[in-house]
Kinemage of the C-alpha trace (Angstrom):
@kinemage 1
@onewidth
@group {chain A} dominant
@subgroup {mainchain}
@vectorlist {calphas} color= white
{ca met a 1} P 0.000 0.000 0.000
{ca val a 2} L 1.325 3.401 -1.018
{ca thr a 3} L 0.516 6.389 1.161
{ca arg a 4} L 1.341 10.001 0.598
{ca arg a 5} L 2.430 12.022 3.542
{ca gly a 6} L 2.193 15.761 3.798
{ca arg a 7} L -0.842 16.164 1.549
{ca arg a 8} L -3.178 18.532 3.321
{ca gly a 9} L -6.141 18.487 0.929
{ca ala a 10} L -5.596 22.044 -0.290
{ca ser a 11} L -5.767 21.081 -3.945
{ca thr a 12} L -9.013 19.140 -3.409
{ca leu a 13} L -10.577 22.106 -1.639
{ca gly a 14} L -9.389 24.475 -4.372
{ca cys a 15} L -10.882 22.226 -7.035
{ca leu a 16} L -14.167 22.039 -5.152
{ca val a 17} L -14.373 25.836 -4.771
{ca ser a 18} L -13.606 26.296 -8.475
{ca leu a 19} L -16.267 23.764 -9.402
{ca val a 20} L -18.905 25.463 -7.214
{ca leu a 21} L -18.060 28.881 -8.716
{ca phe a 22} L -18.241 27.469 -12.243
{ca ile a 23} L -21.627 25.830 -11.636
{ca gly a 24} L -22.978 29.039 -10.055
{ca ala a 25} L -21.787 31.139 -13.000
{ca leu a 26} L -23.315 28.646 -15.424
{ca tyr a 27} L -26.670 28.615 -13.587
{ca tyr a 28} L -26.994 32.397 -13.434
{ca gly a 29} L -25.551 32.795 -16.937
{ca val a 30} L -28.362 30.626 -18.312
{ca gln a 31} L -30.942 32.828 -16.550
{ca val a 32} L -29.494 36.017 -18.026
{ca gly a 33} L -29.057 34.308 -21.393
{ca lys a 34} L -32.776 33.464 -21.568
{ca ile a 35} L -33.657 37.099 -20.910
{ca tyr a 36} L -31.406 38.330 -23.716
{ca tyr a 37} L -32.585 35.584 -26.074
{ca arg a 38} L -36.163 36.845 -25.660
{ca tyr a 39} L -34.995 40.443 -26.093
{ca tyr a 40} L -33.170 39.738 -29.369
{ca ala a 41} L -36.045 37.594 -30.685
{ca leu a 42} L -38.393 40.521 -30.022
{ca val a 43} L -36.030 42.963 -31.750
{ca asp a 44} L -35.839 40.593 -34.721
{ca glu a 45} L -39.649 40.553 -34.981
{ca met a 46} L -39.728 44.338 -34.729
{ca glu a 47} L -37.175 44.628 -37.559
{ca ala a 48} L -39.217 42.294 -39.750
{ca ala a 49} L -42.371 44.325 -39.068
{ca ala a 50} L -40.544 47.575 -39.865
{ca arg a 51} L -39.236 46.149 -43.147
{ca phe a 52} L -42.786 45.626 -44.413
{ca ala a 53} L -44.199 48.827 -42.872
{ca ser a 54} L -44.969 50.444 -46.206
{ca ala a 55} L -47.585 47.756 -46.904
{ca arg a 56} L -49.041 47.370 -43.374
{ca ser a 57} L -50.961 49.573 -40.980
{ca asp a 58} L -49.702 50.554 -37.544
{ca asp a 59} L -52.373 48.408 -35.878
{ca ala a 60} L -51.340 45.340 -37.892
{ca ile a 61} L -47.713 45.909 -36.909
{ca arg a 62} L -48.701 46.308 -33.255
{ca arg a 63} L -50.772 43.087 -33.313
{ca thr a 64} L -47.889 41.132 -34.851
{ca ile a 65} L -45.441 42.325 -32.213
{ca ile a 66} L -47.880 41.701 -29.348
{ca arg a 67} L -48.429 38.162 -30.650
{ca lys a 68} L -44.646 37.618 -30.534
{ca ile a 69} L -44.478 39.069 -27.010
{ca asp a 70} L -47.087 36.530 -25.868
{ca glu a 71} L -45.272 33.711 -27.665
{ca leu a 72} L -41.916 34.548 -26.040
{ca gly a 73} L -43.312 35.004 -22.543
{ca val a 74} L -42.078 38.581 -22.225
{ca pro a 75} L -43.704 40.530 -19.345
{ca pro a 76} L -47.093 42.043 -20.257
{ca glu a 77} L -45.916 45.630 -19.851
{ca ala a 78} L -44.012 45.177 -23.136
{ca lys a 79} L -47.367 45.202 -24.939
{ca arg a 80} L -47.321 48.997 -24.843
{ca val a 81} L -45.759 49.071 -28.292
{ca gln a 82} L -45.293 52.492 -29.874
{ca val a 83} L -45.292 52.772 -33.665
{ca arg a 84} L -44.391 56.166 -35.058
{ca arg a 85} L -44.047 57.171 -38.718
{ca ser a 86} L -42.446 60.338 -40.018
{ca gly a 87} L -41.190 61.645 -43.290
{ca pro a 88} L -40.087 62.437 -45.874
{ca pro a 89} L -37.665 60.718 -45.821
{ca tyr a 90} L -40.075 58.104 -44.554
{ca val a 91} L -39.001 56.495 -41.310
{ca ile a 92} L -40.826 54.129 -38.981
{ca thr a 93} L -39.811 53.763 -35.351
{ca ile a 94} L -41.076 50.858 -33.260
{ca arg a 95} L -40.276 50.743 -29.561
{ca thr a 96} L -41.361 49.415 -26.202
{ca glu a 97} L -40.013 49.145 -22.672
{ca tyr a 98} L -40.312 46.451 -20.012
{ca arg a 99} L -38.665 44.996 -16.918
{ca glu a 100} L -37.431 41.429 -16.659
{ca pro a 101} L -37.127 39.993 -13.133
{ca leu a 102} L -33.598 38.877 -12.307
{ca asn a 103} L -33.024 36.337 -9.532
{ca leu a 104} L -29.367 36.827 -8.666
{ca pro a 105} L -27.894 36.651 -5.164
{ca val a 106} L -26.269 40.090 -5.607
{ca gly a 107} L -26.942 43.023 -7.869
{ca pro a 108} L -30.162 44.421 -9.314
{ca asp a 109} L -33.443 42.529 -8.961
{ca his a 110} L -34.574 43.375 -12.508
{ca leu a 111} L -33.317 44.470 -15.911
{ca val a 112} L -34.961 47.327 -17.791
{ca leu a 113} L -34.976 46.540 -21.513
{ca arg a 114} L -35.867 49.033 -24.245
{ca pro a 115} L -36.065 47.363 -27.652
{ca arg a 116} L -36.164 49.965 -30.429
{ca val a 117} L -36.039 49.667 -34.206
{ca glu a 118} L -35.835 52.430 -36.793
{ca phe a 119} L -36.218 51.711 -40.495
{ca arg a 120} L -36.216 53.978 -43.566
{ca phe a 121} L -38.469 53.091 -46.465
């Protein structure tokens, strides 16, 4: 039987601490990642709606975006979508604002997100 003398377990403890920190960062990173995935999916839908704005009414654009908000599970306050047209040159601006709850042990308890798209047609 081979025994090692003088090993105090410091490397095992260091590995365990590193593993716990990595798992914690991964867990909270997934939470924040889901929030930003929904944000960018909403912005993508807003860009698509703005691209076809010359052929659609403001109410149709609003309904499309609200449908996507429901589909993604974004907080209901995001349904206050503002569609504004101006021109010439013709520009459409689509925007909204909402808060996403954030369950982190430290830091803010929510994120304020303001998706905004501007398109010239």
